[in-house]
C-alpha positions as CSV (number, residue, x, y, z in Angstrom):
1,M,66.3,47.6,-9.0
2,K,68.1,44.9,-7.0
3,T,66.8,44.6,-3.5
4,T,68.3,42.4,-0.6
5,I,65.7,40.0,0.3
6,A,65.8,37.6,3.4
7,V,63.5,34.4,3.5
8,L,62.8,32.5,6.6
9,G,62.0,29.0,6.0
10,A,63.3,26.7,3.5
11,G,60.2,24.2,2.8
12,S,58.5,24.0,-0.7
13,W,57.0,27.5,-1.0
14,G,59.8,29.2,0.8
15,S,62.5,27.9,-1.5
16,V,60.8,28.7,-4.4
17,L,59.7,31.9,-3.9
18,A,63.7,32.3,-3.1
19,S,64.1,31.1,-6.5
20,V,61.5,33.2,-8.2
21,L,63.3,36.0,-6.6
22,V,66.6,35.4,-7.8
23,Q,65.3,34.8,-10.9
24,N,63.4,38.5,-10.9
25,G,67.6,39.9,-10.1
26,H,67.2,40.7,-6.4
27,Q,69.7,39.4,-4.0
28,V,68.2,36.3,-1.9
29,R,69.6,34.8,1.6
30,L,67.5,31.7,2.6
31,W,67.5,30.6,6.0
32,T,66.9,27.0,7.3
33,R,67.5,25.5,11.1
34,H,68.8,22.3,9.1
35,P,72.5,22.4,8.2
36,Q,72.6,19.5,6.1
37,Q,69.8,21.3,4.1
38,A,71.4,24.4,3.6
39,A,74.6,22.0,2.3
40,E,72.5,20.8,-0.2
41,L,71.0,24.0,-1.7
42,N,74.1,25.6,-1.6
43,N,76.1,22.6,-2.9
44,Q,73.8,20.3,-5.2
45,H,71.4,23.1,-5.7
46,T,68.5,21.0,-4.8
47,N,66.0,20.6,-2.0
48,Q,65.0,17.1,-2.5
49,H,62.8,16.3,0.8
50,Y,60.6,19.1,-0.7
51,M,61.2,19.8,-4.3
52,G,62.4,16.8,-5.7
53,D,65.3,17.1,-8.6
54,Y,64.5,20.7,-9.3
55,Q,67.3,23.0,-9.6
56,Y,67.4,26.1,-7.6
57,P,69.6,29.2,-9.3
58,P,73.1,28.9,-8.0
59,Q,72.9,32.6,-6.6
60,L,70.4,31.4,-4.2
61,Q,72.3,31.5,-0.6
62,T,71.3,29.5,2.5
63,L,72.3,29.8,5.5
64,T,71.6,28.7,9.3
65,N,72.9,31.9,10.9
66,L,69.6,33.9,11.2
67,A,71.6,37.3,11.5
68,A,73.6,36.5,8.6
69,V,70.6,36.1,6.7
70,L,69.2,39.5,7.9
71,K,71.8,41.5,7.5
72,N,71.2,44.4,5.3
73,A,67.3,42.9,4.4
74,E,65.6,45.6,2.9
75,V,62.6,43.1,2.7
76,V,61.5,40.1,5.2
77,L,60.0,37.0,3.6
78,F,58.4,34.8,6.7
79,T,57.3,31.5,4.9
80,V,57.9,29.2,7.7
81,P,54.6,27.2,9.0
82,T,52.0,29.1,11.3
83,P,53.2,27.6,14.4
84,A,56.2,28.9,14.0
85,I,56.1,32.3,13.1
86,R,55.5,33.5,16.2
87,S,58.7,31.9,17.8
88,V,60.8,32.9,14.7
89,A,59.6,36.4,14.8
90,E,60.6,36.5,18.4
91,Q,64.3,35.6,17.2
92,V,64.3,38.3,14.7
93,V,63.4,41.1,17.1
94,P,66.9,41.4,19.0
95,I,68.8,40.6,15.6
96,L,67.1,43.7,13.8
97,H,67.6,46.1,17.0
98,A,71.1,45.2,17.1
99,Q,71.1,45.6,13.2
100,K,69.8,48.9,13.6
101,A,67.4,48.0,10.9
102,C,63.7,48.5,9.8
103,P,62.6,46.4,7.0
104,L,59.3,45.6,4.9
105,I,57.7,42.1,6.6
106,V,56.2,40.1,3.9
107,H,54.8,36.7,4.9
108,A,53.2,34.2,2.4
109,S,52.3,31.4,5.3
110,K,48.7,30.5,5.4
111,G,46.6,29.7,8.8
112,L,45.6,31.2,12.4
113,E,47.6,30.7,15.2
114,Q,45.8,28.3,17.8
115,Q,44.3,29.3,20.6
116,T,44.6,33.2,20.2
117,H,43.2,32.6,16.4
118,L,45.2,35.7,15.7
119,R,45.7,36.0,11.7
120,I,49.5,35.9,11.0
121,S,49.9,39.6,10.3
122,E,48.3,40.3,14.3
123,I,51.4,37.7,15.5
124,L,53.8,39.9,13.4
125,T,52.4,43.2,14.4
126,A,52.5,42.0,17.9
127,T,55.7,40.3,17.7
128,I,58.0,42.7,16.1
129,P,57.4,46.2,17.2
130,A,57.0,49.4,14.8
131,P,60.6,50.6,15.2
132,Y,61.7,47.3,13.6
133,R,59.8,47.0,10.7
134,Q,57.6,48.5,8.2
135,E,54.7,47.8,6.9
136,I,53.1,43.8,6.8
137,V,52.4,42.5,3.3
138,A,50.5,39.3,2.9
139,L,51.5,37.1,-0.3
140,S,48.6,34.8,-1.2
141,G,46.6,33.0,-4.0
142,P,46.1,29.6,-5.8
143,S,49.4,28.8,-6.0
144,H,52.0,25.4,-5.7
145,A,55.4,25.3,-5.5
146,E,55.5,22.6,-7.9
147,E,53.9,24.5,-10.8
148,V,56.1,28.2,-10.2
149,A,59.1,26.0,-10.2
150,R,58.5,24.7,-13.6
151,K,57.5,28.4,-14.6
152,D,53.7,27.5,-15.0
153,I,51.2,30.4,-15.0
154,T,50.5,32.1,-11.4
155,L,48.6,34.8,-10.2
156,I,48.5,35.7,-6.5
157,T,47.7,38.6,-4.5
158,A,49.7,40.9,-2.4
159,A,47.7,42.1,0.6
160,S,48.1,45.1,2.9
161,T,46.4,47.9,4.5
162,S,49.2,50.0,2.9
163,L,48.8,50.0,-0.7
164,A,52.3,51.5,-1.1
165,A,53.9,48.2,0.4
166,A,51.7,45.6,-1.6
167,Q,52.8,47.5,-4.6
168,Q,56.5,47.2,-3.6
169,V,55.7,43.3,-2.8
170,Q,54.4,43.4,-6.3
171,R,57.0,45.0,-8.3
172,L,59.3,42.3,-6.3
173,F,57.9,39.3,-7.6
174,M,56.2,40.4,-11.0
175,N,57.6,38.6,-14.0
176,N,55.8,36.9,-17.3
177,Y,54.7,33.6,-15.6
178,F,54.3,35.0,-11.5
179,R,51.6,37.7,-11.7
180,V,50.8,39.8,-8.7
181,Y,47.9,41.9,-8.0
182,T,47.1,43.9,-5.0
183,N,44.7,44.2,-2.4
184,T,44.1,46.6,1.0
185,D,41.7,44.0,2.8
186,L,44.2,42.1,4.4
187,I,41.7,40.7,6.7
188,G,40.0,39.1,3.9
189,V,43.3,38.0,2.3
190,E,44.5,36.3,5.2
191,L,41.2,34.6,6.6
192,G,40.7,33.3,2.9
193,A,43.9,31.9,2.5
194,A,43.2,29.8,6.2
195,F,40.1,28.9,5.4
196,K,40.1,27.2,2.2
197,N,42.2,24.7,3.8
198,V,39.5,23.3,6.1
199,I,37.2,22.4,3.1
200,A,40.4,21.4,0.9
201,L,40.5,18.5,3.4
202,G,36.8,17.6,3.1
203,A,37.4,18.1,-0.9
204,G,39.8,15.4,-0.2
205,A,37.9,12.8,2.0
206,L,35.0,13.1,-0.9
207,H,37.4,11.8,-3.3
208,G,38.7,9.0,-0.9
209,L,35.0,7.9,-0.5
210,G,34.7,7.7,-4.0
211,Y,32.2,10.7,-4.7
212,G,31.9,12.5,-7.8
213,D,32.4,15.8,-9.5
214,D,29.0,16.5,-8.3
215,A,29.3,16.7,-4.8
216,K,32.8,18.0,-4.9
217,A,31.5,21.3,-6.7
218,A,29.0,21.4,-3.8
219,L,31.5,21.4,-0.9
220,M,33.3,23.9,-2.9
221,T,30.6,26.5,-3.4
222,R,28.7,25.6,-0.1
223,G,32.1,25.8,1.6
224,L,33.3,29.3,0.4
225,A,29.8,30.3,1.3
226,E,31.1,29.6,4.8
227,I,34.3,31.0,4.8
228,S,32.5,34.3,3.4
229,R,30.1,34.3,6.4
230,L,32.7,33.9,9.2
231,G,34.9,36.4,7.0
232,V,32.6,39.2,7.1
233,A,31.8,38.8,10.5
234,L,35.4,39.0,11.4
235,G,35.9,42.6,9.5
236,A,36.7,41.1,5.7
237,Q,35.1,42.5,2.6
238,P,32.8,40.2,0.7
239,L,34.0,40.4,-2.4
240,T,37.8,39.6,-1.6
241,F,36.0,35.9,-1.1
242,I,35.6,36.1,-5.0
243,G,39.0,36.8,-5.9
244,L,42.3,35.2,-6.0
245,S,42.9,34.7,-2.3
246,G,39.1,33.3,-1.9
247,V,37.7,31.4,-4.5
248,G,40.8,31.3,-6.3
249,D,42.4,29.5,-3.5
250,L,39.6,27.5,-3.0
251,I,39.9,25.9,-6.2
252,V,43.2,24.6,-6.3
253,T,43.8,23.5,-2.9
254,C,40.2,21.5,-3.2
255,T,41.3,19.6,-6.5
256,S,45.2,19.3,-6.9
257,I,47.1,16.4,-5.6
258,H,50.2,19.0,-4.6
259,S,47.7,20.0,-2.1
260,R,48.7,18.7,1.1
261,N,45.4,19.5,3.2
262,W,43.5,17.1,0.1
263,R,46.0,14.3,-0.1
264,A,45.2,14.5,3.7
265,G,41.5,14.5,3.0
266,N,41.9,11.8,0.5
267,Q,43.6,9.6,2.6
268,L,40.9,10.2,6.0
269,G,38.2,9.1,2.7
270,Q,40.4,6.0,2.3
271,G,40.2,5.1,5.9
272,K,43.2,6.0,7.4
273,K,43.8,7.2,10.9
274,L,44.4,11.0,11.7
275,T,47.9,10.0,13.6
276,A,48.8,7.7,10.6
277,V,47.8,10.4,7.8
278,I,49.9,13.1,9.8
279,K,53.1,10.4,10.1
280,D,53.1,9.9,6.7
281,M,52.5,13.2,5.5
282,G,56.3,14.4,7.0
283,M,55.0,18.3,5.9
284,V,52.8,20.4,8.4
285,I,48.9,19.8,7.4
286,E,47.9,23.9,8.0
287,G,43.8,22.3,7.4
288,I,43.7,20.8,11.0
289,K,44.6,23.1,13.5
290,T,43.0,25.9,11.2
291,C,39.4,23.7,11.4
292,Q,39.5,23.7,15.2
293,S,40.2,27.8,15.2
294,A,37.5,28.3,12.6
295,Y,35.0,26.0,14.3
296,E,35.5,27.8,17.9
297,L,35.7,31.6,15.9
298,A,32.2,30.2,14.2
299,R,30.3,29.2,17.4
300,A,32.1,32.5,19.1
301,Q,30.4,34.5,16.2
302,N,27.1,32.6,15.9
303,I,28.1,31.5,12.6
304,D,26.4,28.3,11.1
305,M,29.4,26.5,9.5
306,P,27.9,23.0,8.7
307,I,30.5,21.6,6.8
308,T,33.7,23.4,8.9
309,E,31.7,21.4,11.9
310,A,31.2,18.1,10.1
311,I,35.1,18.2,9.5
312,Y,35.6,19.1,13.1
313,H,33.8,16.1,14.2
314,V,35.7,14.0,12.0
315,L,39.2,15.5,13.0
316,Y,38.8,15.8,16.7
317,E,35.7,13.4,17.9
318,Q,36.5,10.4,16.1
319,A,33.1,11.0,14.2
320,D,32.4,8.4,11.1
321,I,32.8,10.6,7.5
322,K,29.6,8.6,6.0
323,Q,27.9,9.7,9.1
324,E,28.6,13.7,9.1
325,I,27.8,13.7,5.0
326,T,24.5,11.9,6.2
327,A,23.6,14.6,8.6
328,L,24.4,17.2,6.2
329,M,22.2,16.2,3.5
330,Q,19.5,15.3,5.9
331,R,19.5,19.3,7.6
332,E,16.3,21.1,7.0
333,G,16.2,23.1,3.9
334,K,17.0,26.3,3.7
335,S,17.7,29.4,1.4
336,E,20.6,29.5,-1.1
337,S,21.5,33.0,-0.1
338,Y,22.4,31.9,3.9
């Protein structure tokens, strides 16, 4: 059944998800703040800054007018970076009020809000009053826009406290190359999506330093243990972290050159300064800010997260990466179950 969908955010992931939805037969309007980007997408059907020469379906409409994008939308998909979620949601509310609309809210962003440490669904719940929205669904899992664009096989999770809402999103996105599973552990799915970016920074740094596969496997395995410990302490279900939004997302983010967090860590391992890495990337590196949130949450919950702490020391205290690795290796012996 054809559904009218508003996609907010025309970066790589938002624009490619919009493309998938158009290919699935839905009416999709994509929102960007930038008139030149909108003109390019509408006229050349490309998004060069994010996706090179990838050709978008001509049926995809890209607009800078948020009210026009939201008009009659049955589903609103947020794909803007985490720091922008609250401000964009605040702009959406009066428009939904004026249009007397109550859409299903979906997000495909990954991270936590700085200072508040709120998950994205919590930000949206706090910002968009209940009369102007239905349930909130998180779309997450091992997925790179570049591979979805070329119709590579991709499996992700639609998570919501409402199974019916998750199933609705599942139906919107499913096709012969994009498979969606449902999950009712919204907390675990969102936390796994956020925290894996921190470990990916470490995985990239190991590569940049010249370490091999043994070291990378160790980092990912023990990193997953850290993510799980903190996630469960914050209310997540343990099994979620061995699913698509846990170990699946961790694997792809820690091993792929498409991962901005991996690429950032790789440059840090090669000796670049953090300020230069951020400038060169030209896109948001979610793991940097998420690392601070994870570090603060772990301390508040009294959860042992030595890898996260080491990455925090490098990012925020200018610690030497090699010295942090040595310190990790020289820690007192422990049981693997902890």
